[in-house]
N, C-alpha and C positions, 0 to 999 in steps of 0.2 A: 131188846137186845141187852143180854144180863151185863154186857161190859160196859156199856152206853149208860144203863142204871146204875151202874158203879160209880162214873164219872159223877152225874147227879147229886150225890151223895157225897163225895168229899168235901170235906170242909173247907173253908174259905180263908184267907190269910187273917190274923186278927187286927182290928182298926182301932183306931183311937180318937174318940172326938175330939174338936178342936180347945185348945186351950185346958184339956185334963193332964191328968198325971197318969204315972205308970200303972197307979192302982187300979185305975177305973178302966184299963185296957182290956179287951176280950180277951182270954186265955186260951184260944181255940188252937195252938199249937198242935200238929199231929206231925209224926214220924211215918216213915217210909212203913216199918214194924207195926206202928199202930191201925193203918188203912189195912193190913194185910190181914191183922189179927180180928180187927171188927169185922172184914167181911167172913171170917172164917166162924165167927161167934153166931153171924146171921143164918148163912148159909150152909155151915157146916161142912159136910164131904165134898157137895157139890161145890165149893167154893176152893176148896184144896186142888181137887181135879182141875177144874177150870182155869186157875191160873198157875199148877204146876209148878215144880220146883225150880225151873228156869223161867225165868219172867224176861221177856223181850220188851224191850222198849223203842220206840220208834226217834229218830233224830230231826232235828231241823236246823239248818244249818243258817247261821247269822254272819253275814260277811262283813268286810271293812271299810263300808261305807260311814262315814262320819256326818253326823245329824247338823243341818242349818239350824238357823235361828228359829225359822218360822216351824220346825218340824217340833223342838222344843215348846214353842208356843202350842203348836196343836196336842201335843201329848198332855201339854198340862191341863188344857181344856177337858181331855178325856177323863182325867182323876179327879178334876176340879169336884163334884159332886160325889165323891168316895172319899171322904178324910183326908184329902191332899195325899196319898198314899205314896205319891212317884217323889216326892220331896226328898234331897238327899241332907241324912242329919247334920248337924255342926261339925264340923272337926274333920270331915271325910268330903274328899274330894272324888266328883263320880268318874272323873277321866282316870282311875288309879282301877275302876272294876268294869271287866268288859260285858259282863252283865246291866250297867247301867251305860256303858258308854256306846253300845251298839245294838240299835234297834230295828233295822233292816235285815230281812231275812227271804230265804227261799220259798217257793211254793209248797205248801205241805204235802207230805207224801208224792213229792216230787223226786227224780233218780237223781238230782242235786243232793240232798239229803243223804243218799249211799247208806252205810249196813247201819243196823240196829246197834243197840248197846243192851247188855243182859246182865243180869242180877240173880245168882245161885244159892238157893237155901240148901245150904251142907247139910242142914239137921236131918232133913227129910230124904236123904241118899244114902245107900250103903257105900261103902269106901269102892267096891268092885265098878260102880258107876264110874267113876275116875281113871280106869284104867284104858291105854291106848292114846291116841294122840285126839287131839280137839280139830275142829273141822277146821277153825278160825279162832280168832280174838273174838269175834263176834258171836261165834256158836260154839262155846266152849265146851258142849255136851252134845254130843251127835244124835242121841236117842232123845235126850230130854228138851232140848233148845230148838227152836224153830228156825229155818232156814232163811225166811222173809220178815221184814219187820211187819210189823201189826199196824192196822190202821191208827192214823194220828187223833181222828176224831173219837175213837174209843177206847183207846189204850188206857190203861190204870196209869201209867207213868209216862211221861215225855223226858228226852233230853236235848236241850239248848247245845249246838256244837258251833262252838265260835271259831272264824278264820282269825281274828284277831289282827293287831297291827304287822308287816312283811317283819320286821324286827323280830317280834316274838313268834312270829311261823317261822324263821329262819334261823333260829338260836339253836335249835334243839342237836345233839349231836348223837343222834340213834340211825338205823339201819335204812331211815327214809331222807337222810340228810342231803344227798345230792338234790333228790327232785324238791326239797323244802329251800334249797337255793334256788330256783329257778322263778324270778319274778313271774314269768309272763305267765308260768302254770297258777300262782297264786292271785293274779290278776282275774284271769279267766273263773276262778272259782268264787271271787267277790263279785263279777258281773251277774253271777247266778243268783245270788244270793240279795237282791234290791228287788225285790218285788212288792214285799207288803213290810209294814212297821207295826209293832205293838209294845206293848209296858207292862206284859203280864208278868215279867220276872221281878221288875223293878221293885217291887216294895220290901222285896226280900233283908235288904240292908237296913231300913226303918223299922221292919220288925224284929230283926236280928239285937239291934242295939236296945229297943225296949225291952228284950227278953231278958240279955244278960245285962246288962247296964250299960253305962257308954265309957265308962271308964275301961270295964272289962272287953268291950267291944275294940276300944281302942287298941289294947294290947294284942288281943286274938288276931285283928287284922294289920299289923303293922309289918309295913315291907309290901302290901297288896300292890299289885302293877308295878312293883320292881322286880327285876331279876337280874342275875351274874350271867355274863356270858362263857360258855360251858366252853372247856379247850378240845 
């Protein structure tokens, strides 16, 4: 399967051996654009047709279940043989980042994950493609975007969708405000996302700090985990 073969070629996050400095780190950082351009170079027009100008990505719902002490211990063992990539850098609190705070998620490809997210490469489309109304926010272009999420196991990219704390969930002042004030609804969503635990996303913070430097990372991430109540 073409999509599955792509996932096997995707670069892994950079690692740093214990006690080494930033200069000895592997610099295998790749952006979304890097991956797509690499596929185009390898497979040419076939890749362009397969990927399409609208790339749909499956969601995986992470709930609000907080980790117990034994959960952290188990997760630490998972990463122990992989250069301790799960460690939180000095000066950062993992509770400020939902990607580090919440580890429990729903069954992959289950209905609880709901709708896909989409990215559109506007450089590949004529202006006429944007005429008319979107199907919805998840299917912004009727002709080019698929209406169902791709398989999680073979998708180029995936989106972690975090329920977060009830305080964060209910603070938004938008068209969904009334529903977001429903604690029972929130708790039900949370129960649907307690099936499995993983640390796939957790190494991003350590890699980010290694990439831009500790001082710049602190400035860029200042205020993370804090939000102002909207009127």
